[in-house]
N, C-alpha and C positions, 0 to 999 in steps of 0.2 A: 809147852813142849813142842819141839819142831817135829813135824810129821816127816818120816823118812820113807817116802813112797818108792824111792828108787834104790833102796838098800840092796846091795849085792849086784846091781846092774852095772854095766860098763858103758860109758859114753865117750865117743871120740869127738872132740870139739876142734874145728878149724878156726884159725884166727884168734886163738885163746890168749895171746899176749896182751891185748888191750881192747878197749871199746866193747862192742856188742858181744864178741866171742868171749871176752873176759867175764862179762856180766852173765852170760849163759853158763859159763863154767862155775861161777859162784853159786848160781841157783841150783845147778845139778848137784854140786857138792853138798849143799845144805839139805838137799832131798835124799842124800845118802849114796849117790852114784860114785863109782870108782872112775877116775878121769884119765883119759889119754888126751893130753893137752898138745895141740899142734899149732905151728905158725912158722913163718919164714923170718919173723922178727927175732933178733938176738935177746930181747927182753924175756923170752919164754922161760929160760932157765931160772930167772929170779921169780917168775910167777909160780913155777912148780915148787920152788923152795918155800914160798909163802903158803901154798896149799898144804904141803907136808907139815910145816910148823904148826898149822891149825888142826892137824890130825886127819886130814883127808888123804885117802889113797889116790896116788896119781903117778903118772910117768909123763915125760915130755919127749917130743920128737920134732926135730926141725923138718917141716914138711912143706913142700910146694905142690899144691893140688894139681897144678898144670902138668906135672911130670908123673906119668903113670908108674914108672918103675919106683920113683920115690914114694908115691902114694902106697903102692903095694908093700914096700919096705916098712912104712909107718903102720900099716894094718898088721903086718907080721910082728912088729915090735909090741903092739897092743896085745896080740894073741899070746906072745911069749911071756908078757908080764902078767896078764890077768886070766889067761886060759881061754 
């Protein structure tokens, strides 16, 4: 049985479209976290669809962490989605 240590917690992951960010997202999802997947890469939408198809709670936001206003909007999106 998978241990769901992060059940009910929300994790915002940058760079979630591929590589290390994607791997971290996978691990957090398996631990039960609800995910806010962010990246500037256009593949992000497909990643979110894959997570949802496997039953993980997630939302995606195209986020450039170098842009403060964009980052604030991403956090607001996460708050609006998961409280």
